[in-house]
N, C-alpha and C positions, 0 to 999 in steps of 0.2 A: 517506388514502392515503400522503399526502408524509410519511412516519415520519420521513424523515431532518430534516425541521424542528422534531421536537421536541428537547429538550434530552438525549438519550441519549449514551452515553459509547462511544468506539473506544478502542482501546489500540492501542500498539506495544508491543514486547517490552524486556523491561529489557536483553537480551541485545545488541539493536541502539540502544538509546536514546543512547549516546553520538554515532553517527553521524547520529541525526536534531539531537541538539542541535548539532554541529560543522555541518551543513549551516544549520541554523536561525540559528545566532548568527554564523558565518562567511561565508556567503554567500547568506543571507536567503532561504533556502527554508522556508516555512511546514511545520509538521507535518504539518496536513491536505494539502498540496499532495504531500509526498514519500511519504505514506501512499497516498494515490489512485494517485500512480505506480508503486509497489510492488505495489499490489493487481491494478494493470492489466496489469503484467508477470508477477506471479502468475497470475493468469487466463490470459492468452494462452499461457503455457509450461505452462500445468496444473501449476503448482507451490503446492501447500498446507503449510504447517506449523503445529501447534499451537504457541499463546505457552506456552513454558515458565513464565513468568513475566512479569506485566504490568509496563510501564513506564510511559512518560507517556501520560496522558489528554487527550483533545479531544473538543469535543462536534461531534455529527452536523451541527448548522447553521451550522457554519462552512463548510462546501461551498456553493458557489454554484450557480446553476440548471445550469450547463452539467457541474458536478464531480457533483452530485445525478443528473442523467443519465445519466454514466456509471457510477457506483454501481449506478445501478437493472439499466442494461444488463447488468452483471457478475452480479448476482444473478438477474436472470430467466433468463440464459442459463448459469446453473450447472447441471451436467449431474444434479446429486443433488437440489437444494432449488427449482429453480427451475421456469419453465414455467406458473406456475401465480398470475395476477396476482392473484387472490382471495385467496390465503395472505397479501397485504400487510396486509389488514386484521386478521389474528390476533396477538395480541402475542407469542405464544410463538414464531411464524414470524419476527416482524421481530427477536427476541434469534437466532435460529439464523442469519439472515442477516448480523446484524453479526458475530458468531463466525465465519463462513463468510469474510466481508471480511478480517477481523484475520489468518486464515489464509491467503488470498491475497497479503496485504501482506506477511505474514512468509515467503512463499515467495520473492516478489519481491526482499527485500531481501538473502534467501540468494543468489538469482541476481547481484544485484547485487555482494554481498561477492566472489563467487566472479570473476564475470565483468569488473568495473569495477574495483572498489577494489582486488583482488589483495594485493599485498605492502605496501600503503599502510594498510592493517586490520592491525591486529595481535592480533586478538581483543579488547581493550580499546577502542580508541580510532584514528582516523583519523590521518595524518600531517600535525600543524601546519604544517609547512613547504611543504607540497603546496598551490598555489591553483588548480589546475585541474580540481575535481572536476563544477563543470557543464560542461564542456567533454568532458570524459569522460562523463556521462551523455547528453549530447545525441547525443554520436558514437554510442554503446551504441542510444540510441532509435531513432536516424536508420537505423543499420546493420540494425537489427531489422526496421523498418518495410520495407525496402529487401529483404528476405531473399526468397529463392524459396522457396515453401512446399512445393515438391515435389523 
């Protein structure tokens, strides 16, 4: 049942690979942590985007137990593929679920680029002279969590 413990691969997109690299190397934000943050944002905002080209790869077993719970919550609550716990035993479903997670992460990163990074993202890389990306991300998450839903 816990298919995230397998050595399955997840991919970030080539388009935003430099953001993952920058935040990892300069701010010690791990790829899988940023990926899950983006997937959560994408899911919450119902933003999905297909990956045009694969970027960095990481293994699903990098997720800790809390992160796996978040991933399973996203998948099980997806309006198109979720709502069927028995489907998790199906290898075709697990592939579809990983692809959906990648789509949510891509959609979430799209939102971060537009709403958080803004002009500090030139389409290729983040501004290396700016050092408050963590603060900006936390501010965005906090503001979003306090947003009135109606």
